C-alpha positions in Angstrom: -12.4 124.6 -50.9 -13.9 127.8 -49.5 -17.7 127.8 -49.4 -19.1 130.3 -51.7 -21.0 131.9 -49.0 -17.8 132.9 -47.4 -16.5 134.9 -50.4 -18.1 138.3 -49.7 -17.2 138.0 -46.1 -13.5 137.1 -46.9 -13.4 140.2 -49.1 -15.1 142.3 -46.2 -12.5 141.2 -43.6 -9.6 141.5 -46.0 -10.5 145.1 -46.5 -10.7 145.8 -42.8 -7.5 144.0 -41.9 -5.0 146.9 -41.8 -7.1 148.8 -39.3 -8.8 145.8 -37.5 -7.6 146.6 -34.1 -8.8 150.2 -34.3 -12.2 149.2 -35.7 -13.0 146.7 -32.9 -11.3 148.8 -30.2 -8.4 146.5 -29.1 -7.1 148.9 -26.5 -5.6 148.2 -23.2 -9.0 148.0 -21.6 -10.5 145.5 -23.9 -7.4 143.3 -24.0 -7.5 143.3 -20.2 -11.1 142.2 -20.3 -10.0 139.3 -22.6 -7.2 138.4 -20.2 -9.7 138.3 -17.4 -11.9 135.8 -19.3 -8.9 133.6 -19.8 -9.1 133.1 -16.0 -11.9 130.7 -16.9 -10.0 129.0 -19.6 -7.8 125.9 -18.8 -4.7 125.9 -20.8 -1.5 124.2 -19.5 2.1 124.7 -20.4 3.1 122.9 -23.6 -0.5 122.5 -24.8 -1.6 122.6 -28.5 -4.2 125.3 -28.8 -6.2 126.3 -31.9 -7.3 129.9 -32.2 -10.3 130.0 -34.6 -11.0 133.3 -36.4 -7.6 134.6 -35.0 -7.8 137.8 -37.0 -4.7 139.8 -36.6 -3.6 137.8 -33.6 -5.0 139.7 -30.5 -5.2 136.5 -28.5 -1.6 135.3 -29.5 0.4 137.0 -26.6 -2.2 135.8 -24.1 -2.2 132.2 -25.3 1.6 132.2 -25.6 1.9 133.1 -21.9 0.0 130.0 -21.1 1.5 127.5 -23.5 5.0 128.7 -23.5 7.6 127.9 -26.3 7.0 124.2 -25.9 3.4 124.5 -26.9 1.9 125.1 -30.3 -0.6 127.6 -31.5 -2.7 126.7 -34.5 -4.1 130.1 -36.0 -7.1 129.6 -38.3 -8.9 132.3 -40.3 -10.7 132.6 -43.6 -9.1 136.0 -44.3 -5.6 135.8 -45.9 -5.0 139.4 -45.2 -5.8 139.0 -41.5 -3.2 136.2 -41.4 -0.6 138.2 -43.1 -1.1 140.9 -40.5 -0.8 138.4 -37.7 2.4 136.8 -39.2 4.1 140.2 -39.5 3.1 141.2 -36.0 4.0 137.9 -34.3 6.9 136.7 -36.3 8.9 136.5 -33.1 6.8 133.5 -32.0 8.3 130.4 -33.5 5.5 128.0 -32.5 2.6 129.2 -34.6 1.0 127.2 -37.4 -1.1 129.3 -39.8 -4.1 127.9 -41.7 -6.1 130.0 -44.1 -9.5 128.3 -44.5 -12.9 128.1 -43.0 -12.9 126.0 -39.9 -15.2 123.5 -41.5 -12.6 122.8 -44.2 -9.2 122.6 -42.3 -7.3 119.4 -42.3 -5.5 118.4 -38.9 -4.8 115.1 -37.5 -7.6 113.7 -35.3 -7.1 114.0 -31.5 -4.3 116.5 -31.9 -5.6 119.6 -30.2 -5.9 120.3 -26.4 -8.0 123.4 -26.5 -10.0 125.2 -29.2 -10.8 128.8 -28.8 -13.4 130.8 -30.8 -13.3 134.3 -29.8 -15.7 136.7 -31.6 -16.0 134.4 -34.6 -18.8 131.8 -34.1 -21.5 134.0 -35.6 -19.5 134.2 -38.9 -19.2 130.5 -39.3 -21.5 129.3 -42.2 -21.9 125.7 -41.3 -21.9 125.8 -37.5 -22.6 122.1 -36.9 -20.0 120.9 -39.4 -17.5 123.3 -37.7 -18.3 121.9 -34.3 -17.9 118.4 -35.6 -14.5 119.4 -37.0 -13.5 120.7 -33.6 -14.5 117.4 -32.1 -12.4 115.5 -34.5 -9.4 117.6 -33.8 -9.8 117.6 -30.0 -8.3 115.0 -27.8 -10.6 113.1 -25.6 -12.0 115.4 -22.8 -10.4 118.4 -24.8 -12.1 121.7 -24.3 -13.9 124.1 -26.7 -14.3 127.7 -25.6 -16.7 130.1 -27.4 -16.8 133.6 -26.1 -17.7 137.3 -26.9 -17.6 140.6 -25.1 -21.3 141.0 -25.5 -24.4 139.0 -24.8 -26.1 137.0 -27.4 -29.1 139.5 -28.0 -26.7 142.5 -28.4 -24.3 140.6 -30.6 -27.1 139.5 -33.0 -28.6 143.0 -33.1 -25.1 144.5 -33.8 -24.5 142.3 -36.8 -28.0 142.6 -38.1 -27.7 146.4 -38.1 -24.5 146.4 -40.2 -24.6 147.2 -43.8 -22.1 144.4 -44.5 -21.8 140.8 -45.6 -22.0 139.8 -41.9 -25.5 141.2 -41.4 -27.1 137.8 -41.4 -24.5 136.2 -39.1 -25.8 135.1 -35.8 -24.9 133.6 -32.5 -27.3 130.7 -31.5 -29.1 131.1 -28.1 -28.4 128.5 -25.5 -31.0 125.8 -26.5 -30.0 125.8 -30.1 -26.3 125.8 -29.3 -26.6 123.0 -26.8 -28.4 120.9 -29.4 -25.6 121.5 -31.9 -22.9 120.8 -29.3 -24.5 117.5 -28.3 -24.9 116.4 -32.0 -21.2 117.2 -32.6 -20.2 115.1 -29.5 -19.8 117.8 -26.9 -21.2 118.3 -23.4 -21.8 121.9 -22.4 -20.1 122.5 -19.0 -20.5 126.2 -18.6 -22.8 128.9 -20.1 -22.9 132.6 -19.3 -25.0 135.1 -21.2 -24.8 138.5 -19.5 -24.0 142.1 -20.4 -20.5 142.2 -21.9 -20.0 138.5 -21.8 -21.2 135.4 -23.7 -19.0 132.5 -22.6 -19.5 128.7 -23.4 -17.3 125.9 -22.3 -17.8 122.4 -23.8 -15.8 119.3 -23.6 -15.3 116.6 -26.3 -16.9 113.3 -25.0 
């Protein structure tokens, strides 16, 4: 069941879904920046990867290049309209499993995912600790969680705060708070970068 706190945000993202790529600026330059970040992400051929907050699927072609047709991409988003857009755009990929639900509420077999990716979504998650625990349940032992944004934490939080939108109270935790949550969820933080145009976290499931 969708948390009631998500309702307004779901409506908000549903409304933006048709023009999402233009709104966030998913042009060639931005996509190349994302591809460069994937150089720090360890995904092997045939892996089972979960893309949390997949939106309209900007990461799909990049992930598919790594996992190949033998891999599986599990695409998760709270916005059914975003998922509809993604399904239409990437119907040529036959190895994508779609889930419309908050990360906290998804149902997947334990130890079934190799890599979880949260790109530009973690601030919007209502119960961050519960979501991290869900990631830990889904991940295989020593599986990896990657959280990243094309902005540092301070700029990201200021951007959301200044929006006249249901996401105005959404925030990205700073390192100390995030590290505490990760440890409580069973993760060990392996890498943390917070610099202009990049906030990047890699944690492994212990």
